[in-house]
C-alpha angles and dihedrals in degrees: 000000000000090000091051092050091048091052093050092048091051092051092050092052091049093051092050090052092052091049091053091055096049093086093229123127134185122235088256090055090052094048095047098044110107117240115249114257113255117253115259114259137171090218128069114250115253114249115258114256121227113255091205097095096143123104105247114205134176119200125190109198124199094233135256104303097139148008088257091057091048089053091052092048091048092049092053096042093045092052091049090048091053091053104042089136091064105022130063103195127195117190131191128185109210095193092223093303123123093204089060091053091050091051090050092051091050089051091051090051090053090050090054096232119183096234137009121212128187144163100220116231089216134005101243137056100052104105098096099048093040088053089053090054092048091050088052090052094245117138119223124219118198110212122204093329130064131223126215099237134121112283093246092063095068132037105213146343120229113196152060137325097249094184090055089049088056090049091052092046090055093048092048095046090048090057095054093041095049092244094291142078145069125301136195118206128214107203127203127238111324110257096014114132092228090055095044095048098040089052093048094046093049098045094042090053093050091050093048100043113011113051092166094059117085135186105226096187140352126199137161119260090180092234091284131121094226094052091043090056092047094051093045090052088055092048092051092050091049102040105017114174092003088084113094100164143013128210117197124189089222139018096245092062089047091052088054090047090052089056090051092050093050092048088052090055095254128131109235113216090025112044089029119026118220140210126171141161136249109045101238120173093249093063091050088054089051091050091050088052090051093246099112135037114198142006125192107214123237107182113226097180094100100136097106094045092046097052093040088057092046091054092049090053092048088052091052096250125147119245133192118268091234121032106190125209124225114253144163144193118252127199137194094253092066099031096103090055094042098045098077090056095055114107099183 
C-alpha cells in the first residue's frame, strides 16, 4: 500500500509540473498576477495615446418608404464604405416606426459614438432621448427631416426648405393649370416634417396668390407608391372629372397616382396636371412619356455633407444650425435631356 501511494503522489507532482509549462492561465491567474515593476528612468513616461482615431457615427434611418429614401441611404452607406479606414459606421433601419428609432439612438448612446444622425419618422416625441444624448455629450444631426425639440437638443439640420418646396409646387401647378381649377393632395406620413411643411407651403401659396385654385381633398399616402395609388383611386371615385390637378408630397405617391389615373381611363399630365416633390428617376421617365408635368427637387445625396459635418463636430468645430442642400425645379419640356443625368 505504501508503494502504491508513493507512485500516485509522484504522478500528481509530474502532472502539475507539466501544467505549469503549458503557458496557459485561467482568468483568476491573470487577475492575481502582479504587474511587473516599471524600469527606472530619469525621464517621465509619455502619456498613452488613444487608438480610437476613427470617426464613429450612428445613423437611424426612417426605413425604405420610397426611391428617394433608398437613394439617401445609399449615399450615406456608400460614403462610409469608401472611408472604412477613417469611419466606423453603425446603421439602423427603423421600418417607419418611431419606437425603433428611439431604441437605435439609445443603443448608439451606449456604444459611445461620436455623433448620432437620424431622419425622424415624425416631428414630436424626441425630447427625452435627445436629452439622453446631450447628457452623454453626443451631438445629434437631423438629416432631411426636422424634429420639434428645443434648439439645444440637436446640433444642426442638413436638408431642404420644405415650405419653399411647397411654395414652388403651387407656383408650378398654377402655370400648367392656367391659375384656376380643382386639386387633390396626396400628403406624406402624418406628423413628418416634410409632409407638414410641404402642405403648409403649398396651401399658403394658393391662398396668397391663386384664389381660383381650390384643394378639393387632402389625404395621406404615407410617402409610398402603393398608398398613393390607393388614395388617388378613392379621389377619382369621389370627384371624377372635377379634378384638374394633383399635388403629391413625393414622386413615389405621384407614380402610384399616375397608375390609378391610367386605369380609370384618364391621361395623367393632360386630363389631370401633376406636380410632386423629390426628383426621382421614375418621375423623369413619366415626364418623358407625357404622364407627369413637374417635379420640385429634394436632393437625397447627403452622404458627403453628413460625414463632413460629423468630422467637424468630432474635431470641436462649430457648424451652422441649418446646412441647406442645392436643389432645382424640373419640367416635362426638359425631362428627356435631364433624365440621363439622374442618379437616383
